[in-house]
Every structure is written in structure tokens, then in C-alpha cells.
mmCIF file of the N, C-alpha and C atoms, coordinates in Angstrom:
data_MODEL
# 
_entry.id   MODEL 
# 
loop_
_atom_site.group_PDB 
_atom_site.id 
_atom_site.type_symbol 
_atom_site.label_atom_id 
_atom_site.label_alt_id 
_atom_site.label_comp_id 
_atom_site.label_asym_id 
_atom_site.label_entity_id 
_atom_site.label_seq_id 
_atom_site.pdbx_PDB_ins_code 
_atom_site.Cartn_x 
_atom_site.Cartn_y 
_atom_site.Cartn_z 
_atom_site.occupancy 
_atom_site.B_iso_or_equiv 
_atom_site.pdbx_formal_charge 
_atom_site.auth_seq_id 
_atom_site.auth_comp_id 
_atom_site.auth_asym_id 
_atom_site.auth_atom_id 
_atom_site.pdbx_PDB_model_num 
ATOM 1   N N  . MET A 1 1  ? -1.276  -10.779 -26.788 1.00 0.00 ? 1  MET A N  1 
ATOM 2   C CA . MET A 1 1  ? -2.602  -10.369 -26.392 1.00 0.00 ? 1  MET A CA 1 
ATOM 3   C C  . MET A 1 1  ? -2.755  -10.384 -24.872 1.00 0.00 ? 1  MET A C  1 
ATOM 4   N N  . THR A 1 2  ? -2.129  -11.346 -24.200 1.00 0.00 ? 2  THR A N  1 
ATOM 5   C CA . THR A 1 2  ? -2.230  -11.454 -22.751 1.00 0.00 ? 2  THR A CA 1 
ATOM 6   C C  . THR A 1 2  ? -1.571  -10.262 -22.068 1.00 0.00 ? 2  THR A C  1 
ATOM 7   N N  . LYS A 1 3  ? -0.442  -9.800  -22.620 1.00 0.00 ? 3  LYS A N  1 
ATOM 8   C CA . LYS A 1 3  ? 0.250   -8.654  -22.036 1.00 0.00 ? 3  LYS A CA 1 
ATOM 9   C C  . LYS A 1 3  ? -0.588  -7.390  -22.136 1.00 0.00 ? 3  LYS A C  1 
ATOM 10  N N  . LYS A 1 4  ? -1.346  -7.247  -23.208 1.00 0.00 ? 4  LYS A N  1 
ATOM 11  C CA . LYS A 1 4  ? -2.216  -6.081  -23.362 1.00 0.00 ? 4  LYS A CA 1 
ATOM 12  C C  . LYS A 1 4  ? -3.342  -6.102  -22.328 1.00 0.00 ? 4  LYS A C  1 
ATOM 13  N N  . ILE A 1 5  ? -3.891  -7.275  -22.094 1.00 0.00 ? 5  ILE A N  1 
ATOM 14  C CA . ILE A 1 5  ? -4.962  -7.394  -21.102 1.00 0.00 ? 5  ILE A CA 1 
ATOM 15  C C  . ILE A 1 5  ? -4.435  -7.099  -19.697 1.00 0.00 ? 5  ILE A C  1 
ATOM 16  N N  . ILE A 1 6  ? -3.260  -7.605  -19.382 1.00 0.00 ? 6  ILE A N  1 
ATOM 17  C CA . ILE A 1 6  ? -2.652  -7.329  -18.081 1.00 0.00 ? 6  ILE A CA 1 
ATOM 18  C C  . ILE A 1 6  ? -2.358  -5.850  -17.930 1.00 0.00 ? 6  ILE A C  1 
ATOM 19  N N  . ALA A 1 7  ? -1.870  -5.202  -18.984 1.00 0.00 ? 7  ALA A N  1 
ATOM 20  C CA . ALA A 1 7  ? -1.600  -3.766  -18.936 1.00 0.00 ? 7  ALA A CA 1 
ATOM 21  C C  . ALA A 1 7  ? -2.888  -2.968  -18.733 1.00 0.00 ? 7  ALA A C  1 
ATOM 22  N N  . ILE A 1 8  ? -3.956  -3.366  -19.393 1.00 0.00 ? 8  ILE A N  1 
ATOM 23  C CA . ILE A 1 8  ? -5.236  -2.676  -19.226 1.00 0.00 ? 8  ILE A CA 1 
ATOM 24  C C  . ILE A 1 8  ? -5.752  -2.836  -17.800 1.00 0.00 ? 8  ILE A C  1 
ATOM 25  N N  . ILE A 1 9  ? -5.639  -4.039  -17.239 1.00 0.00 ? 9  ILE A N  1 
ATOM 26  C CA . ILE A 1 9  ? -6.081  -4.272  -15.860 1.00 0.00 ? 9  ILE A CA 1 
ATOM 27  C C  . ILE A 1 9  ? -5.254  -3.447  -14.880 1.00 0.00 ? 9  ILE A C  1 
ATOM 28  N N  . CYS A 1 10 ? -3.938  -3.382  -15.082 1.00 0.00 ? 10 CYS A N  1 
ATOM 29  C CA . CYS A 1 10 ? -3.069  -2.580  -14.202 1.00 0.00 ? 10 CYS A CA 1 
ATOM 30  C C  . CYS A 1 10 ? -3.408  -1.101  -14.284 1.00 0.00 ? 10 CYS A C  1 
ATOM 31  N N  . CYS A 1 11 ? -3.609  -0.596  -15.491 1.00 0.00 ? 11 CYS A N  1 
ATOM 32  C CA . CYS A 1 11 ? -3.957  0.818   -15.657 1.00 0.00 ? 11 CYS A CA 1 
ATOM 33  C C  . CYS A 1 11 ? -5.313  1.137   -15.044 1.00 0.00 ? 11 CYS A C  1 
ATOM 34  N N  . SER A 1 12 ? -6.282  0.264   -15.220 1.00 0.00 ? 12 SER A N  1 
ATOM 35  C CA . SER A 1 12 ? -7.600  0.518   -14.650 1.00 0.00 ? 12 SER A CA 1 
ATOM 36  C C  . SER A 1 12 ? -7.567  0.452   -13.124 1.00 0.00 ? 12 SER A C  1 
ATOM 37  N N  . THR A 1 13 ? -6.745  -0.429  -12.561 1.00 0.00 ? 13 THR A N  1 
ATOM 38  C CA . THR A 1 13 ? -6.584  -0.495  -11.109 1.00 0.00 ? 13 THR A CA 1 
ATOM 39  C C  . THR A 1 13 ? -5.936  0.776   -10.579 1.00 0.00 ? 13 THR A C  1 
ATOM 40  N N  . LEU A 1 14 ? -4.948  1.282   -11.295 1.00 0.00 ? 14 LEU A N  1 
ATOM 41  C CA . LEU A 1 14 ? -4.297  2.528   -10.905 1.00 0.00 ? 14 LEU A CA 1 
ATOM 42  C C  . LEU A 1 14 ? -5.281  3.699   -10.940 1.00 0.00 ? 14 LEU A C  1 
ATOM 43  N N  . VAL A 1 15 ? -6.083  3.782   -11.988 1.00 0.00 ? 15 VAL A N  1 
ATOM 44  C CA . VAL A 1 15 ? -7.083  4.851   -12.087 1.00 0.00 ? 15 VAL A CA 1 
ATOM 45  C C  . VAL A 1 15 ? -8.116  4.730   -10.973 1.00 0.00 ? 15 VAL A C  1 
ATOM 46  N N  . LEU A 1 16 ? -8.535  3.508   -10.649 1.00 0.00 ? 16 LEU A N  1 
ATOM 47  C CA . LEU A 1 16 ? -9.494  3.293   -9.571  1.00 0.00 ? 16 LEU A CA 1 
ATOM 48  C C  . LEU A 1 16 ? -8.919  3.734   -8.230  1.00 0.00 ? 16 LEU A C  1 
ATOM 49  N N  . CYS A 1 17 ? -7.672  3.380   -7.956  1.00 0.00 ? 17 CYS A N  1 
ATOM 50  C CA . CYS A 1 17 ? -7.033  3.777   -6.697  1.00 0.00 ? 17 CYS A CA 1 
ATOM 51  C C  . CYS A 1 17 ? -6.884  5.294   -6.600  1.00 0.00 ? 17 CYS A C  1 
ATOM 52  N N  . CYS A 1 18 ? -6.507  5.933   -7.699  1.00 0.00 ? 18 CYS A N  1 
ATOM 53  C CA . CYS A 1 18 ? -6.401  7.395   -7.697  1.00 0.00 ? 18 CYS A CA 1 
ATOM 54  C C  . CYS A 1 18 ? -7.765  8.043   -7.453  1.00 0.00 ? 18 CYS A C  1 
ATOM 55  N N  . GLY A 1 19 ? -8.789  7.512   -8.083  1.00 0.00 ? 19 GLY A N  1 
ATOM 56  C CA . GLY A 1 19 ? -10.136 8.048   -7.894  1.00 0.00 ? 19 GLY A CA 1 
ATOM 57  C C  . GLY A 1 19 ? -10.628 7.875   -6.467  1.00 0.00 ? 19 GLY A C  1 
ATOM 58  N N  . LEU A 1 20 ? -10.372 6.719   -5.889  1.00 0.00 ? 20 LEU A N  1 
ATOM 59  C CA . LEU A 1 20 ? -10.756 6.494   -4.494  1.00 0.00 ? 20 LEU A CA 1 
ATOM 60  C C  . LEU A 1 20 ? -10.016 7.428   -3.548  1.00 0.00 ? 20 LEU A C  1 
ATOM 61  N N  . SER A 1 21 ? -8.729  7.637   -3.798  1.00 0.00 ? 21 SER A N  1 
ATOM 62  C CA . SER A 1 21 ? -7.940  8.536   -2.950  1.00 0.00 ? 21 SER A CA 1 
ATOM 63  C C  . SER A 1 21 ? -8.450  9.964   -3.035  1.00 0.00 ? 21 SER A C  1 
ATOM 64  N N  . ILE A 1 22 ? -8.760  10.430  -4.227  1.00 0.00 ? 22 ILE A N  1 
ATOM 65  C CA . ILE A 1 22 ? -9.267  11.795  -4.402  1.00 0.00 ? 22 ILE A CA 1 
ATOM 66  C C  . ILE A 1 22 ? -10.630 11.939  -3.735  1.00 0.00 ? 22 ILE A C  1 
ATOM 67  N N  . ALA A 1 23 ? -11.512 10.955  -3.905  1.00 0.00 ? 23 ALA A N  1 
ATOM 68  C CA . ALA A 1 23 ? -12.835 11.019  -3.282  1.00 0.00 ? 23 ALA A CA 1 
ATOM 69  C C  . ALA A 1 23 ? -12.729 10.996  -1.768  1.00 0.00 ? 23 ALA A C  1 
ATOM 70  N N  . TYR A 1 24 ? -11.839 10.165  -1.229  1.00 0.00 ? 24 TYR A N  1 
ATOM 71  C CA . TYR A 1 24 ? -11.639 10.109  0.225   1.00 0.00 ? 24 TYR A CA 1 
ATOM 72  C C  . TYR A 1 24 ? -11.132 11.442  0.755   1.00 0.00 ? 24 TYR A C  1 
ATOM 73  N N  . TYR A 1 25 ? -10.118 11.996  0.103   1.00 0.00 ? 25 TYR A N  1 
ATOM 74  C CA . TYR A 1 25 ? -9.539  13.251  0.565   1.00 0.00 ? 25 TYR A CA 1 
ATOM 75  C C  . TYR A 1 25 ? -10.565 14.383  0.519   1.00 0.00 ? 25 TYR A C  1 
ATOM 76  N N  . ASN A 1 26 ? -11.312 14.474  -0.570  1.00 0.00 ? 26 ASN A N  1 
ATOM 77  C CA . ASN A 1 26 ? -12.311 15.535  -0.682  1.00 0.00 ? 26 ASN A CA 1 
ATOM 78  C C  . ASN A 1 26 ? -13.406 15.390  0.364   1.00 0.00 ? 26 ASN A C  1 
ATOM 79  N N  . THR A 1 27 ? -13.865 14.185  0.599   1.00 0.00 ? 27 THR A N  1 
ATOM 80  C CA . THR A 1 27 ? -14.910 13.956  1.591   1.00 0.00 ? 27 THR A CA 1 
ATOM 81  C C  . THR A 1 27 ? -14.421 14.307  2.989   1.00 0.00 ? 27 THR A C  1 
ATOM 82  N N  . LYS A 1 28 ? -13.231 13.850  3.345   1.00 0.00 ? 28 LYS A N  1 
ATOM 83  C CA . LYS A 1 28 ? -12.703 14.118  4.683   1.00 0.00 ? 28 LYS A CA 1 
ATOM 84  C C  . LYS A 1 28 ? -12.379 15.601  4.880   1.00 0.00 ? 28 LYS A C  1 
ATOM 85  N N  . SER A 1 29 ? -11.764 16.226  3.896   1.00 0.00 ? 29 SER A N  1 
ATOM 86  C CA . SER A 1 29 ? -11.325 17.608  4.094   1.00 0.00 ? 29 SER A CA 1 
ATOM 87  C C  . SER A 1 29 ? -12.485 18.597  4.053   1.00 0.00 ? 29 SER A C  1 
ATOM 88  N N  . PHE A 1 30 ? -13.491 18.345  3.229   1.00 0.00 ? 30 PHE A N  1 
ATOM 89  C CA . PHE A 1 30 ? -14.606 19.289  3.127   1.00 0.00 ? 30 PHE A CA 1 
ATOM 90  C C  . PHE A 1 30 ? -15.672 19.036  4.179   1.00 0.00 ? 30 PHE A C  1 
ATOM 91  N N  . GLY A 1 31 ? -15.867 17.788  4.574   1.00 0.00 ? 31 GLY A N  1 
ATOM 92  C CA . GLY A 1 31 ? -16.978 17.475  5.449   1.00 0.00 ? 31 GLY A CA 1 
ATOM 93  C C  . GLY A 1 31 ? -16.631 17.289  6.906   1.00 0.00 ? 31 GLY A C  1 
ATOM 94  N N  . PHE A 1 32 ? -15.544 16.600  7.198   1.00 0.00 ? 32 PHE A N  1 
ATOM 95  C CA . PHE A 1 32 ? -15.323 16.173  8.567   1.00 0.00 ? 32 PHE A CA 1 
ATOM 96  C C  . PHE A 1 32 ? -14.034 16.692  9.194   1.00 0.00 ? 32 PHE A C  1 
ATOM 97  N N  . ASP A 1 33 ? -12.951 16.591  8.486   1.00 0.00 ? 33 ASP A N  1 
ATOM 98  C CA . ASP A 1 33 ? -11.639 16.806  9.086   1.00 0.00 ? 33 ASP A CA 1 
ATOM 99  C C  . ASP A 1 33 ? -10.831 17.761  8.224   1.00 0.00 ? 33 ASP A C  1 
ATOM 100 N N  . GLU A 1 34 ? -10.214 18.743  8.848   1.00 0.00 ? 34 GLU A N  1 
ATOM 101 C CA . GLU A 1 34 ? -9.389  19.687  8.084   1.00 0.00 ? 34 GLU A CA 1 
ATOM 102 C C  . GLU A 1 34 ? -8.032  19.095  7.731   1.00 0.00 ? 34 GLU A C  1 
ATOM 103 N N  . ASN A 1 35 ? -7.562  18.135  8.513   1.00 0.00 ? 35 ASN A N  1 
ATOM 104 C CA . ASN A 1 35 ? -6.245  17.548  8.308   1.00 0.00 ? 35 ASN A CA 1 
ATOM 105 C C  . ASN A 1 35 ? -6.398  16.110  7.803   1.00 0.00 ? 35 ASN A C  1 
ATOM 106 N N  . ALA A 1 36 ? -6.939  15.952  6.609   1.00 0.00 ? 36 ALA A N  1 
ATOM 107 C CA . ALA A 1 36 ? -7.165  14.616  6.050   1.00 0.00 ? 36 ALA A CA 1 
ATOM 108 C C  . ALA A 1 36 ? -5.860  14.063  5.483   1.00 0.00 ? 36 ALA A C  1 
ATOM 109 N N  . LYS A 1 37 ? -5.563  12.814  5.838   1.00 0.00 ? 37 LYS A N  1 
ATOM 110 C CA . LYS A 1 37 ? -4.366  12.145  5.332   1.00 0.00 ? 37 LYS A CA 1 
ATOM 111 C C  . LYS A 1 37 ? -4.766  10.829  4.708   1.00 0.00 ? 37 LYS A C  1 
ATOM 112 N N  . ILE A 1 38 ? -4.250  10.575  3.523   1.00 0.00 ? 38 ILE A N  1 
ATOM 113 C CA . ILE A 1 38 ? -4.533  9.314   2.848   1.00 0.00 ? 38 ILE A CA 1 
ATOM 114 C C  . ILE A 1 38 ? -3.655  8.210   3.420   1.00 0.00 ? 38 ILE A C  1 
ATOM 115 N N  . PHE A 1 39 ? -2.386  8.509   3.651   1.00 0.00 ? 39 PHE A N  1 
ATOM 116 C CA . PHE A 1 39 ? -1.435  7.530   4.175   1.00 0.00 ? 39 PHE A CA 1 
ATOM 117 C C  . PHE A 1 39 ? -0.588  8.199   5.236   1.00 0.00 ? 39 PHE A C  1 
ATOM 118 N N  . SER A 1 40 ? -0.456  7.566   6.400   1.00 0.00 ? 40 SER A N  1 
ATOM 119 C CA . SER A 1 40 ? 0.420   8.076   7.447   1.00 0.00 ? 40 SER A CA 1 
ATOM 120 C C  . SER A 1 40 ? 0.916   6.903   8.288   1.00 0.00 ? 40 SER A C  1 
ATOM 121 N N  . TYR A 1 41 ? 2.009   7.137   8.987   1.00 0.00 ? 41 TYR A N  1 
ATOM 122 C CA . TYR A 1 41 ? 2.554   6.108   9.865   1.00 0.00 ? 41 TYR A CA 1 
ATOM 123 C C  . TYR A 1 41 ? 3.248   6.768   11.039  1.00 0.00 ? 41 TYR A C  1 
ATOM 124 N N  . ASP A 1 42 ? 3.340   6.050   12.133  1.00 0.00 ? 42 ASP A N  1 
ATOM 125 C CA . ASP A 1 42 ? 4.093   6.487   13.300  1.00 0.00 ? 42 ASP A CA 1 
ATOM 126 C C  . ASP A 1 42 ? 4.708   5.253   13.951  1.00 0.00 ? 42 ASP A C  1 
ATOM 127 N N  . GLU A 1 43 ? 5.102   5.354   15.209  1.00 0.00 ? 43 GLU A N  1 
ATOM 128 C CA . GLU A 1 43 ? 5.821   4.261   15.855  1.00 0.00 ? 43 GLU A CA 1 
ATOM 129 C C  . GLU A 1 43 ? 4.943   3.064   16.210  1.00 0.00 ? 43 GLU A C  1 
ATOM 130 N N  . GLU A 1 44 ? 3.627   3.230   16.226  1.00 0.00 ? 44 GLU A N  1 
ATOM 131 C CA . GLU A 1 44 ? 2.781   2.114   16.638  1.00 0.00 ? 44 GLU A CA 1 
ATOM 132 C C  . GLU A 1 44 ? 1.826   1.604   15.566  1.00 0.00 ? 44 GLU A C  1 
ATOM 133 N N  . LYS A 1 45 ? 1.604   2.376   14.483  1.00 0.00 ? 45 LYS A N  1 
ATOM 134 C CA . LYS A 1 45 ? 0.636   1.928   13.489  1.00 0.00 ? 45 LYS A CA 1 
ATOM 135 C C  . LYS A 1 45 ? 0.888   2.568   12.130  1.00 0.00 ? 45 LYS A C  1 
ATOM 136 N N  . ILE A 1 46 ? 0.249   1.969   11.121  1.00 0.00 ? 46 ILE A N  1 
ATOM 137 C CA . ILE A 1 46 ? 0.200   2.510   9.762   1.00 0.00 ? 46 ILE A CA 1 
ATOM 138 C C  . ILE A 1 46 ? -1.263  2.799   9.472   1.00 0.00 ? 46 ILE A C  1 
ATOM 139 N N  . SER A 1 47 ? -1.566  3.983   8.959   1.00 0.00 ? 47 SER A N  1 
ATOM 140 C CA . SER A 1 47 ? -2.945  4.336   8.639   1.00 0.00 ? 47 SER A CA 1 
ATOM 141 C C  . SER A 1 47 ? -3.071  4.557   7.138   1.00 0.00 ? 47 SER A C  1 
ATOM 142 N N  . VAL A 1 48 ? -4.008  3.833   6.523   1.00 0.00 ? 48 VAL A N  1 
ATOM 143 C CA . VAL A 1 48 ? -4.327  3.999   5.110   1.00 0.00 ? 48 VAL A CA 1 
ATOM 144 C C  . VAL A 1 48 ? -5.809  4.325   5.056   1.00 0.00 ? 48 VAL A C  1 
ATOM 145 N N  . MET A 1 49 ? -6.103  5.557   4.652   1.00 0.00 ? 49 MET A N  1 
ATOM 146 C CA . MET A 1 49 ? -7.455  6.094   4.678   1.00 0.00 ? 49 MET A CA 1 
ATOM 147 C C  . MET A 1 49 ? -7.979  5.983   6.116   1.00 0.00 ? 49 MET A C  1 
ATOM 148 N N  . ASP A 1 50 ? -9.013  5.229   6.390   1.00 0.00 ? 50 ASP A N  1 
ATOM 149 C CA . ASP A 1 50 ? -9.515  5.087   7.758   1.00 0.00 ? 50 ASP A CA 1 
ATOM 150 C C  . ASP A 1 50 ? -9.139  3.746   8.383   1.00 0.00 ? 50 ASP A C  1 
ATOM 151 N N  . PHE A 1 51 ? -8.308  2.967   7.723   1.00 0.00 ? 51 PHE A N  1 
ATOM 152 C CA . PHE A 1 51 ? -7.890  1.673   8.242   1.00 0.00 ? 51 PHE A CA 1 
ATOM 153 C C  . PHE A 1 51 ? -6.562  1.829   8.962   1.00 0.00 ? 51 PHE A C  1 
ATOM 154 N N  . GLU A 1 52 ? -6.488  1.256   10.167  1.00 0.00 ? 52 GLU A N  1 
ATOM 155 C CA . GLU A 1 52 ? -5.274  1.325   10.967  1.00 0.00 ? 52 GLU A CA 1 
ATOM 156 C C  . GLU A 1 52 ? -4.715  -0.074  11.151  1.00 0.00 ? 52 GLU A C  1 
ATOM 157 N N  . ILE A 1 53 ? -3.431  -0.231  10.840  1.00 0.00 ? 53 ILE A N  1 
ATOM 158 C CA . ILE A 1 53 ? -2.751  -1.517  10.985  1.00 0.00 ? 53 ILE A CA 1 
ATOM 159 C C  . ILE A 1 53 ? -1.680  -1.327  12.053  1.00 0.00 ? 53 ILE A C  1 
ATOM 160 N N  . TYR A 1 54 ? -1.841  -2.006  13.181  1.00 0.00 ? 54 TYR A N  1 
ATOM 161 C CA . TYR A 1 54 ? -0.894  -1.879  14.285  1.00 0.00 ? 54 TYR A CA 1 
ATOM 162 C C  . TYR A 1 54 ? 0.250   -2.866  14.095  1.00 0.00 ? 54 TYR A C  1 
ATOM 163 N N  . TYR A 1 55 ? 1.461   -2.410  14.421  1.00 0.00 ? 55 TYR A N  1 
ATOM 164 C CA . TYR A 1 55 ? 2.643   -3.251  14.266  1.00 0.00 ? 55 TYR A CA 1 
ATOM 165 C C  . TYR A 1 55 ? 2.557   -4.503  15.152  1.00 0.00 ? 55 TYR A C  1 
ATOM 166 N N  . ASP A 1 56 ? 1.960   -4.374  16.329  1.00 0.00 ? 56 ASP A N  1 
ATOM 167 C CA . ASP A 1 56 ? 1.831   -5.527  17.218  1.00 0.00 ? 56 ASP A CA 1 
ATOM 168 C C  . ASP A 1 56 ? 0.970   -6.623  16.597  1.00 0.00 ? 56 ASP A C  1 
ATOM 169 N N  . ASP A 1 57 ? -0.031  -6.237  15.823  1.00 0.00 ? 57 ASP A N  1 
ATOM 170 C CA . ASP A 1 57 ? -0.920  -7.217  15.206  1.00 0.00 ? 57 ASP A CA 1 
ATOM 171 C C  . ASP A 1 57 ? -0.248  -7.982  14.069  1.00 0.00 ? 57 ASP A C  1 
ATOM 172 N N  . ILE A 1 58 ? 0.700   -7.364  13.386  1.00 0.00 ? 58 ILE A N  1 
ATOM 173 C CA . ILE A 1 58 ? 1.339   -8.026  12.244  1.00 0.00 ? 58 ILE A CA 1 
ATOM 174 C C  . ILE A 1 58 ? 2.776   -8.452  12.530  1.00 0.00 ? 58 ILE A C  1 
ATOM 175 N N  . SER A 1 59 ? 3.180   -8.435  13.800  1.00 0.00 ? 59 SER A N  1 
ATOM 176 C CA . SER A 1 59 ? 4.562   -8.806  14.132  1.00 0.00 ? 59 SER A CA 1 
ATOM 177 C C  . SER A 1 59 ? 4.859   -10.257 13.766  1.00 0.00 ? 59 SER A C  1 
ATOM 178 N N  . PHE A 1 60 ? 3.882   -11.154 13.942  1.00 0.00 ? 60 PHE A N  1 
ATOM 179 C CA . PHE A 1 60 ? 4.078   -12.556 13.563  1.00 0.00 ? 60 PHE A CA 1 
ATOM 180 C C  . PHE A 1 60 ? 4.335   -12.678 12.071  1.00 0.00 ? 60 PHE A C  1 
ATOM 181 N N  . PHE A 1 61 ? 3.559   -11.969 11.266  1.00 0.00 ? 61 PHE A N  1 
ATOM 182 C CA . PHE A 1 61 ? 3.735   -11.998 9.816   1.00 0.00 ? 61 PHE A CA 1 
ATOM 183 C C  . PHE A 1 61 ? 5.107   -11.463 9.416   1.00 0.00 ? 61 PHE A C  1 
ATOM 184 N N  . ILE A 1 62 ? 5.538   -10.373 10.034  1.00 0.00 ? 62 ILE A N  1 
ATOM 185 C CA . ILE A 1 62 ? 6.845   -9.784  9.729   1.00 0.00 ? 62 ILE A CA 1 
ATOM 186 C C  . ILE A 1 62 ? 7.964   -10.754 10.084  1.00 0.00 ? 62 ILE A C  1 
ATOM 187 N N  . ASP A 1 63 ? 7.853   -11.436 11.219  1.00 0.00 ? 63 ASP A N  1 
ATOM 188 C CA . ASP A 1 63 ? 8.869   -12.415 11.619  1.00 0.00 ? 63 ASP A CA 1 
ATOM 189 C C  . ASP A 1 63 ? 8.935   -13.591 10.647  1.00 0.00 ? 63 ASP A C  1 
ATOM 190 N N  . GLU A 1 64 ? 7.788   -14.061 10.186  1.00 0.00 ? 64 GLU A N  1 
ATOM 191 C CA . GLU A 1 64 ? 7.771   -15.175 9.231   1.00 0.00 ? 64 GLU A CA 1 
ATOM 192 C C  . GLU A 1 64 ? 8.367   -14.761 7.883   1.00 0.00 ? 64 GLU A C  1 
ATOM 193 N N  . VAL A 1 65 ? 8.103   -13.547 7.455   1.00 0.00 ? 65 VAL A N  1 
ATOM 194 C CA . VAL A 1 65 ? 8.657   -13.065 6.187   1.00 0.00 ? 65 VAL A CA 1 
ATOM 195 C C  . VAL A 1 65 ? 10.168  -12.906 6.295   1.00 0.00 ? 65 VAL A C  1 
ATOM 196 N N  . ARG A 1 66 ? 10.656  -12.464 7.433   1.00 0.00 ? 66 ARG A N  1 
ATOM 197 C CA . ARG A 1 66 ? 12.112  -12.322 7.613   1.00 0.00 ? 66 ARG A CA 1 
ATOM 198 C C  . ARG A 1 66 ? 12.819  -13.670 7.563   1.00 0.00 ? 66 ARG A C  1 
ATOM 199 N N  . LYS A 1 67 ? 12.129  -14.741 7.973   1.00 0.00 ? 67 LYS A N  1 
ATOM 200 C CA . LYS A 1 67 ? 12.735  -16.077 7.886   1.00 0.00 ? 67 LYS A CA 1 
ATOM 201 C C  . LYS A 1 67 ? 12.863  -16.523 6.430   1.00 0.00 ? 67 LYS A C  1 
ATOM 202 N N  . ILE A 1 68 ? 11.917  -16.140 5.606   1.00 0.00 ? 68 ILE A N  1 
ATOM 203 C CA . ILE A 1 68 ? 11.888  -16.588 4.215   1.00 0.00 ? 68 ILE A CA 1 
ATOM 204 C C  . ILE A 1 68 ? 12.810  -15.751 3.333   1.00 0.00 ? 68 ILE A C  1 
ATOM 205 N N  . ILE A 1 69 ? 12.772  -14.430 3.495   1.00 0.00 ? 69 ILE A N  1 
ATOM 206 C CA . ILE A 1 69 ? 13.548  -13.528 2.643   1.00 0.00 ? 69 ILE A CA 1 
ATOM 207 C C  . ILE A 1 69 ? 14.935  -13.343 3.246   1.00 0.00 ? 69 ILE A C  1 
ATOM 208 N N  . PRO A 1 70 ? 15.983  -13.620 2.494   1.00 0.00 ? 70 PRO A N  1 
ATOM 209 C CA . PRO A 1 70 ? 17.335  -13.445 3.025   1.00 0.00 ? 70 PRO A CA 1 
ATOM 210 C C  . PRO A 1 70 ? 17.710  -11.960 3.123   1.00 0.00 ? 70 PRO A C  1 
ATOM 211 N N  . GLU A 1 71 ? 18.616  -11.661 4.061   1.00 0.00 ? 71 GLU A N  1 
ATOM 212 C CA . GLU A 1 71 ? 19.049  -10.273 4.217   1.00 0.00 ? 71 GLU A CA 1 
ATOM 213 C C  . GLU A 1 71 ? 19.959  -9.838  3.078   1.00 0.00 ? 71 GLU A C  1 
ATOM 214 N N  . ASN A 1 72 ? 20.863  -10.705 2.660   1.00 0.00 ? 72 ASN A N  1 
ATOM 215 C CA . ASN A 1 72 ? 21.786  -10.402 1.571   1.00 0.00 ? 72 ASN A CA 1 
ATOM 216 C C  . ASN A 1 72 ? 21.331  -11.164 0.333   1.00 0.00 ? 72 ASN A C  1 
ATOM 217 N N  . THR A 1 73 ? 21.130  -10.453 -0.734  1.00 0.00 ? 73 THR A N  1 
ATOM 218 C CA . THR A 1 73 ? 20.733  -11.111 -1.970  1.00 0.00 ? 73 THR A CA 1 
ATOM 219 C C  . THR A 1 73 ? 21.912  -11.153 -2.932  1.00 0.00 ? 73 THR A C  1 
ATOM 220 N N  . HIS A 1 74 ? 21.951  -12.197 -3.731  1.00 0.00 ? 74 HIS A N  1 
ATOM 221 C CA . HIS A 1 74 ? 23.013  -12.369 -4.712  1.00 0.00 ? 74 HIS A CA 1 
ATOM 222 C C  . HIS A 1 74 ? 22.382  -12.521 -6.076  1.00 0.00 ? 74 HIS A C  1 
ATOM 223 N N  . THR A 1 75 ? 22.973  -11.880 -7.051  1.00 0.00 ? 75 THR A N  1 
ATOM 224 C CA . THR A 1 75 ? 22.477  -12.005 -8.418  1.00 0.00 ? 75 THR A CA 1 
ATOM 225 C C  . THR A 1 75 ? 23.571  -12.566 -9.299  1.00 0.00 ? 75 THR A C  1 
ATOM 226 N N  . VAL A 1 76 ? 23.164  -13.292 -10.296 1.00 0.00 ? 76 VAL A N  1 
ATOM 227 C CA . VAL A 1 76 ? 24.097  -13.864 -11.257 1.00 0.00 ? 76 VAL A CA 1 
ATOM 228 C C  . VAL A 1 76 ? 23.692  -13.336 -12.636 1.00 0.00 ? 76 VAL A C  1 
ATOM 229 N N  . LEU A 1 77 ? 24.636  -12.716 -13.308 1.00 0.00 ? 77 LEU A N  1 
ATOM 230 C CA . LEU A 1 77 ? 24.376  -12.170 -14.637 1.00 0.00 ? 77 LEU A CA 1 
ATOM 231 C C  . LEU A 1 77 ? 24.988  -13.111 -15.664 1.00 0.00 ? 77 LEU A C  1 
ATOM 232 N N  . VAL A 1 78 ? 24.136  -13.646 -16.509 1.00 0.00 ? 78 VAL A N  1 
ATOM 233 C CA . VAL A 1 78 ? 24.581  -14.564 -17.563 1.00 0.00 ? 78 VAL A CA 1 
ATOM 234 C C  . VAL A 1 78 ? 24.362  -13.885 -18.887 1.00 0.00 ? 78 VAL A C  1 
ATOM 235 N N  . ARG A 1 79 ? 25.410  -13.853 -19.686 1.00 0.00 ? 79 ARG A N  1 
ATOM 236 C CA . ARG A 1 79 ? 25.296  -13.228 -21.006 1.00 0.00 ? 79 ARG A CA 1 
ATOM 237 C C  . ARG A 1 79 ? 25.584  -14.229 -22.087 1.00 0.00 ? 79 ARG A C  1 
# 
């Protein structure tokens, strides 16, 4: 029963995100901007809808994650 509830929540979140993306694109392209982009990136920032995330602002977070996550991963298959 728990797996069904988790699947329903995941599907509803996916539908919500798709609906938000379509509404954003339609609003931007018809009303304000001819070149509306939902997701874009360049050398200095990542843009998701109207939110901009600059690499300089999250460099500390990226450095901390690199310390935790190893570069080479090893898997063990047990049968």
C-alpha cells in the first residue's frame, strides 16, 4: 500500500511540474518574450524559469559535495 501512495505522489508531482512548465512557457511566449526558455545554462549561471542560480553562489556547496562523493565508485555484485 505504501508503494502505491508513493507512486501516486510521484505521478502527481510530475503532472504538476509539467503543468507549471506549460503555463510558464505560454505566459512568457504570448505575453512578454518571444524567446521563452524553461531551462537554460551558460558559463556563469543556470536559469530555471525566472530563477537564476549563479555558479559563484553555490561554489561552496559544490566543493562540499565533491568531498563527500568519491570520484571512482565501486560496486559489489552478490548472487
